[in-house]
C-alpha positions as CSV (number, residue, x, y, z in Angstrom):
1,M,-6.7,-3.4,27.6
2,K,-4.2,-0.5,27.7
3,A,-1.0,-0.2,25.7
4,S,2.3,-1.1,27.3
5,A,5.1,0.9,25.9
6,G,8.7,0.6,27.0
7,G,9.4,4.3,26.3
8,Y,8.7,7.3,24.0
9,A,10.9,9.8,22.3
10,R,10.1,12.4,19.6
11,A,12.5,12.8,16.7
12,N,13.5,16.2,15.4
13,D,14.6,15.0,12.0
14,V,15.4,11.7,10.2
15,P,19.0,11.4,11.5
16,H,17.7,11.9,15.0
17,A,15.0,9.3,14.4
18,L,17.7,6.8,13.2
19,Q,19.8,7.6,16.3
20,L,16.8,6.9,18.6
21,L,16.1,3.6,16.7
22,A,19.7,2.5,17.2
23,L,19.5,3.2,20.9
24,A,16.2,1.3,21.2
25,G,17.5,-1.8,19.4
26,A,15.0,-4.5,18.6
27,A,12.4,-2.7,20.7
28,G,12.3,0.4,18.5
29,R,9.0,1.1,16.7
30,I,8.3,4.1,14.4
31,L,5.2,6.0,15.4
32,A,3.7,7.9,12.4
33,G,-0.1,7.8,12.2
34,G,-0.3,5.1,14.8
35,Q,-3.6,3.7,13.5
36,S,-2.2,0.1,13.3
37,L,0.6,0.3,15.8
38,V,-1.4,1.7,18.7
39,A,-4.3,-0.7,18.1
40,A,-1.8,-3.6,18.2
41,M,-0.4,-2.2,21.5
42,N,-3.8,-1.9,23.0
43,M,-4.5,-5.5,22.3
44,R,-1.0,-6.4,23.7
45,L,0.0,-7.8,20.3
46,S,3.0,-5.6,20.6
47,D,4.4,-5.1,24.1
48,G,7.3,-3.1,25.7
49,D,8.0,-1.1,22.5
50,M,10.2,2.0,22.5
51,L,8.2,4.4,20.4
52,V,10.1,6.8,18.1
53,D,7.7,9.6,17.2
54,I,8.4,11.0,13.7
55,T,5.1,13.0,13.3
56,R,6.8,16.4,13.6
57,I,9.4,15.8,10.8
58,G,8.0,18.2,8.2
59,A,10.4,16.9,5.5
60,L,8.5,13.6,5.5
61,R,5.2,15.3,4.6
62,G,3.7,16.5,1.3
63,V,3.6,15.8,-2.4
64,T,6.2,17.1,-4.9
65,D,6.2,17.0,-8.7
66,T,9.7,15.9,-9.7
67,G,9.2,15.8,-13.4
68,D,8.5,12.2,-14.4
69,S,7.1,11.2,-11.0
70,L,5.4,12.3,-7.8
71,H,7.4,12.2,-4.6
72,I,5.0,11.6,-1.7
73,G,6.3,12.0,1.8
74,A,5.7,9.1,4.2
75,L,3.8,11.3,6.7
76,T,1.3,12.4,4.1
77,R,-2.1,11.4,5.6
78,H,-4.6,9.3,3.7
79,A,-7.1,12.2,3.6
80,E,-4.4,14.4,2.1
81,V,-3.6,11.8,-0.5
82,G,-7.3,11.7,-1.4
83,T,-7.6,15.5,-1.9
84,D,-4.2,16.4,-3.4
85,P,-4.6,17.8,-6.9
86,L,-1.2,16.5,-8.1
87,I,-2.2,13.0,-7.1
88,R,-5.7,13.3,-8.6
89,T,-4.2,14.3,-11.9
90,H,-1.1,12.1,-12.1
91,A,-1.8,9.1,-9.9
92,P,-5.6,8.8,-9.7
93,L,-5.4,5.2,-8.4
94,L,-4.3,6.5,-5.1
95,T,-7.1,9.0,-5.0
96,E,-9.6,6.2,-5.7
97,A,-8.0,4.0,-3.1
98,V,-8.6,6.5,-0.3
99,H,-12.4,6.2,-0.7
100,H,-12.1,2.5,0.2
101,I,-9.9,2.9,3.3
102,A,-11.7,2.5,6.6
103,H,-13.5,5.6,7.9
104,A,-12.9,9.3,8.1
105,A,-11.2,9.2,11.5
106,I,-8.7,6.6,10.3
107,R,-8.1,8.5,7.0
108,N,-7.4,11.8,8.9
109,R,-4.7,10.1,11.1
110,G,-3.3,7.3,9.0
111,T,-0.3,7.9,6.8
112,I,0.7,6.4,3.4
113,G,4.2,5.5,4.8
114,G,2.7,3.8,7.8
115,A,0.3,1.8,5.6
116,L,3.2,0.7,3.3
117,A,5.5,-0.2,6.2
118,H,2.8,-2.1,8.0
119,A,2.2,-4.2,4.9
120,D,-1.3,-5.5,5.8
121,P,-2.1,-7.9,2.9
122,A,-5.7,-6.6,2.8
123,A,-4.7,-2.9,2.6
124,E,-5.2,-0.8,-0.5
125,F,-2.0,1.3,-0.7
126,P,0.5,-1.6,-0.9
127,A,-1.4,-3.0,-3.9
128,C,-1.5,0.5,-5.5
129,A,2.2,0.9,-5.1
130,V,2.8,-2.5,-6.8
131,A,0.3,-1.8,-9.7
132,L,1.8,1.6,-10.3
133,G,5.4,0.4,-10.3
134,A,6.2,2.7,-7.4
135,V,9.6,3.0,-5.7
136,I,9.9,3.0,-1.9
137,H,12.5,5.3,-0.3
138,A,14.2,4.2,2.9
139,E,16.9,5.7,5.1
140,G,19.2,3.9,7.5
141,P,22.6,4.1,9.1
142,E,24.2,3.1,5.8
143,G,22.4,5.8,3.9
144,A,19.4,6.0,1.6
145,R,18.2,3.3,-0.7
146,Q,15.3,2.7,-3.1
147,I,13.3,-0.4,-3.3
148,L,10.8,-1.4,-6.1
149,A,7.4,-1.8,-4.6
150,E,7.0,-5.3,-6.1
151,D,10.2,-6.3,-4.2
152,F,9.2,-4.5,-1.0
153,F,6.3,-6.5,0.3
154,E,7.5,-10.0,1.4
155,G,4.7,-11.4,3.4
156,V,2.1,-10.7,6.1
157,F,3.2,-7.5,7.9
158,T,6.7,-8.2,6.4
159,T,8.7,-6.0,4.1
160,A,12.3,-5.5,2.8
161,L,12.7,-2.7,5.3
162,A,15.5,-3.4,7.8
163,E,14.8,-2.9,11.6
164,N,17.1,0.1,11.6
165,E,15.6,1.8,8.5
166,I,12.8,4.3,8.2
167,L,10.5,4.5,5.2
168,T,10.7,8.1,4.1
169,A,8.7,8.5,0.9
170,I,7.2,6.8,-2.1
171,S,7.8,7.8,-5.7
172,V,5.0,7.1,-8.2
173,P,5.4,7.5,-12.0
174,K,3.2,10.1,-13.5
175,A,0.3,8.8,-15.6
176,D,0.5,9.1,-19.4
177,A,-2.2,11.2,-21.1
178,A,-4.2,8.1,-22.2
179,E,-3.4,6.0,-19.1
180,T,-6.2,4.4,-17.1
181,Q,-6.0,3.5,-13.4
182,I,-8.8,1.7,-11.6
183,M,-9.5,0.0,-8.3
184,E,-12.2,-2.5,-7.6
185,E,-12.9,-4.4,-4.4
186,V,-15.5,-6.3,-2.6
187,A,-16.1,-5.8,1.2
188,R,-19.0,-6.8,3.5
189,R,-19.6,-3.2,4.6
190,G,-18.2,0.2,3.7
191,G,-15.0,0.7,5.7
192,D,-14.3,-3.0,6.2
193,Y,-11.2,-4.6,4.8
194,A,-11.7,-6.0,1.3
195,L,-12.5,-9.7,0.9
196,T,-10.6,-9.3,-2.3
197,G,-9.5,-6.2,-4.3
198,L,-7.8,-5.5,-7.5
199,C,-5.8,-2.6,-9.1
200,L,-5.6,-2.2,-12.9
201,V,-3.3,0.2,-14.7
202,R,-3.5,0.3,-18.5
203,R,-0.6,2.1,-20.1
204,A,0.8,2.4,-23.6
205,A,3.5,0.0,-22.5
206,G,1.0,-2.6,-21.3
207,H,-1.2,-3.6,-18.4
208,R,-0.3,-3.9,-14.7
209,V,-2.6,-5.9,-12.4
210,A,-2.1,-6.2,-8.6
211,V,-4.5,-8.1,-6.3
212,F,-4.8,-7.6,-2.6
213,S,-6.5,-9.6,0.2
214,A,-5.8,-12.8,-1.7
215,G,-2.5,-13.9,-0.2
216,P,0.2,-12.9,2.2
217,A,1.3,-9.8,0.1
218,P,0.0,-8.0,-3.0
219,V,0.2,-10.2,-6.1
220,L,1.5,-8.7,-9.3
221,A,-0.4,-10.9,-11.7
222,R,2.1,-11.2,-14.6
223,A,0.4,-13.9,-16.6
224,A,-2.9,-12.0,-16.4
225,M,-1.1,-8.9,-17.5
226,A,0.4,-10.7,-20.6
227,A,-3.1,-12.0,-21.6
228,L,-4.6,-8.5,-21.3
229,D,-1.7,-7.1,-23.4
230,A,-2.8,-9.7,-26.1
231,G,-6.4,-8.6,-25.8
232,D,-7.6,-11.9,-24.2
233,I,-9.9,-11.1,-21.3
234,D,-11.0,-14.7,-20.8
235,G,-7.5,-15.8,-20.8
236,A,-6.5,-13.1,-18.4
237,V,-9.2,-14.1,-15.9
238,A,-8.1,-17.8,-16.1
239,A,-4.5,-16.8,-15.7
240,L,-5.3,-14.5,-12.8
241,Q,-7.2,-17.2,-10.9
242,A,-4.4,-19.7,-11.5
243,E,-1.8,-17.2,-10.1
244,L,-3.6,-16.7,-6.8
245,D,-3.4,-18.8,-3.7
246,P,-5.7,-17.0,-1.4
247,P,-6.5,-18.1,2.2
248,S,-9.8,-19.4,3.5
249,D,-11.0,-17.8,6.7
250,T,-14.2,-16.8,8.6
251,Q,-14.8,-14.0,6.0
252,A,-14.5,-15.9,2.7
253,S,-13.2,-19.1,1.3
254,A,-10.2,-19.4,-1.0
255,G,-12.5,-20.4,-3.9
256,Y,-14.7,-17.3,-3.4
257,R,-11.7,-15.0,-3.3
258,R,-10.3,-16.5,-6.5
259,H,-13.7,-16.2,-8.2
260,I,-14.2,-12.6,-7.1
261,A,-10.8,-11.6,-8.4
262,G,-11.8,-12.7,-11.8
263,V,-15.1,-10.8,-11.6
264,L,-13.2,-7.7,-10.4
265,L,-10.8,-8.0,-13.3
266,R,-13.6,-8.0,-15.8
267,R,-15.2,-5.0,-14.1
268,A,-11.9,-3.1,-14.2
269,V,-11.3,-3.9,-17.8
270,E,-14.8,-2.8,-18.7
271,R,-14.3,0.5,-16.8
272,S,-11.0,1.1,-18.5
273,G,-12.7,1.0,-21.9
274,G,-11.6,-2.5,-22.8
275,Q,-13.8,-5.5,-23.5
276,G,-15.3,-6.6,-20.2
277,A,-17.8,-9.2,-19.1
């Protein structure tokens, strides 16, 4: 099949993009990397869209050290995230995540903002954002606002972003000197979506655990985090499995996903220097 678009317009800057979105109404769609949107259009899962192309807005690209955090523009491509020295030093979870994302062609075109706004429950970057305690930056007709990542992802392909808003950036806290950030996932083949994946962040203030591909949105496993803070890995695994309500599909059963999540947590804790399996 071929894509069926209702129109196309290239934005010069964010205010222009917001104006174009307003004119398009409910048919407006932001085109960034296009790796998910264009595929959906080709399969006629999305039809008659008015594409607002933001790819030439330079202000939405790049990584900046803002002191306590990194400001990552929405148009920063996966491959750029994977090689950026600031991210490698201060948010290594994102660097590790890139190695799990699809294939080189996708990583060279896909953007971190596009991945977050698309909110695929099996994608790595949304879970990273939740585990890191990141903040999502959005702009709309009413101005700019900030949304905690754990409040941003609401369901399958659903976020707190309004139809007339644009995701402009993500802010990620810089890792402490002794902080550990780890991703583990299981997939049938390299480049496939994870059957289940897990992000572990161990900070002086405590652990953060986010699980992906185990529900309609990334799961911040608070009970498992509390058990890890208490030094109880067995209790953390049991708590994690109780917190998850994963789907069964042709790729894996709910029980398998729940079991794998526990295995991945043990692996991540062991890699972090804690007491693993």
